[in-house]
N, C-alpha and C positions, 0 to 999 in steps of 0.2 A: 088218170082220174080227172074228172071234171071239177070245176069250182064248186058246184052245188054239192057234189059228193064229199068234197073236202070239208065244207062247212058243216054238213050233217055229221061227219065223223068227229069233228072238233066239238060239236055240241054234245054228242053222246059221251065223250071222254069227260067233259066238264061236269055233266050231270052225274056221272058215276062217282067222280071225286067228291062232289057235294053230298051225295047220299052216303058215301062211305064215312064221311066225317060225322054224320048224325046217326050212325048205326048203333052205337051203344047208348046207354042211358045218361051220358054226360050232358050237362047243361052249360050254356055260356056263363062264365063267371064262377063255375064250381071250383072249390078249392081256394077261393079268395077270402081273406079274412075281412069280414064286414062288421067287426065289432063296434065301429064308430057310426054305424048306420042309424042307430037310435038318436045319437047326438045330432046328426045331420038332419034327420027328419023333424026335429023340434024347431028348426029355424024356418022362418018364412022368407019368401022371396024379397030381397031388398033389405032384410034385417042384418044388422051388424052385430057380431058377437066377439068377445075376447075370451080366449082359452088360456087358462093358467094351469099349472100342474107342477109336478115334481121337477126340480131343477137338477139335471144330470150333469153336475160339474165334472164328474170323473169319467164321463163317457169317453171311450177310446175312439180314436179316429176311425171313421167308417162304421162305427157301431150304430145299429138302427135303434131308434127310440120309439116308444109307444106314442099314440096320439095324445096330445095334451102335454107332452114333455117337451122341454127345450134345453138347449145347451147354453151355457154361459161362456162367452168368449171375452177375453181381455183385449181391449183395443190396443193397437200399436202405440208405443210411446210418442207423445207429441214433441216436436222440436220447434224451436223458434224459427220463423221464416228467415231466409238468408237476408242479411242486411246489405243494402246497396249503398256502398260508399261512393261519394263523388270522386272522380279521379283528381289527383293532385294537380294544381295548376302547373303549367310548364315552367321550366327554369331556363332562362337564356344565360349562357356563360360568356363572359367577356374577359379576355386575358389582358393583363397589364404588363407591358414589355419595356425594356430599356431603350435608350435612344438609338442604339446601333441596329435595332430591328426595323427602323424605318417608320413604323407606326407604333405609337405608345399604347393604344387601346385597340383590340381586335375582337369583334368588329368595331369600327370607329363610330358607325351610325347603326343603332339597333331599334327595331320596332317590335313591341309586345302588346298584348291585350291587358286590359285592366284585370287585376287579380294575379297576374303572372309574377314570377320571381326573376330578379336580375342578380346574377352572382358574379362579382368581380374577383378574380384570383391573381395575386401578385406572382408573375412568372419571371420577374427580374431578380437580380442578385442584391438589390438594395431595398430598403423600406419604401413603400409607396402608399398613396391614399386616393380616395375618390371623393370629390366635393362638387355638389350641384351648385351652379352659378347663382341660382335664386334661393338656395337653402332648403330644397325639398329633401335632400339626403346628404349625409357626410359620414364617411367611414373613419375609424381611428387609423393610425399608421399600421399598415399591414406588412409584417415581416415576409421575407421570401417564402412562398408556399401558402400563406394565409389567405383567407377569403372574407368578403363582405357581401351580404345578401340584402337586397332591398325589395320590398313588395310594392309593385306599381298599383297604387290605390286610386289615382285620378288621371283623367286623360290630359294630354298636353305634350309639348315638346320640351325636354329638359336638357340644356347644355351642361356639361360637367368638365372638370379638369382634374389633373393630379395635383394634390396639395403641395408637393415638393417641386413640381414643374408646371407652372401656369400655361406654358405653351403646349403641353400634352393635353389635348382636348378630345371629347367625344360627345355624342348626342344620343339621348334616349327618347323615343317617340312612343307614347302610350295611347292606344286607341280602344274604342268599344268593340265588343265582339259582335 
């Protein structure tokens, strides 16, 4: 079969399908409920209207509502937004040791940012203390296992010693972030 013959046959099939669809007395849109047509025809182009009607609060899920009806939904409960807490400042831990350890404070020189915590813990078998040479901080006597925490509030270099052993020294350097 030639291309022309194929095109003619295809056109004939399409024409017969189109005519078969219009063979009965059906009209486009027949069987469609147009009960809201009057309401629509009362509006002019560009006009805004608000439709109110019966509130179908007990409408079942998937139930169809008539034009002008609306369902009432309950919004989900509101929750407070999550709070963002600033992370706690870091804590530098310094151990206080006996003379046999070789170093009485470990680390003996520590560097922290302003706002950081410095925690000295007595790891010796005797009571010890921490005293800043210029008076910035001073712990009470710490029994074995007890700790003293200082908040580094200002920049600078702070030399300190053990209150019971003036030769046991350390240094704290506080810098800006």
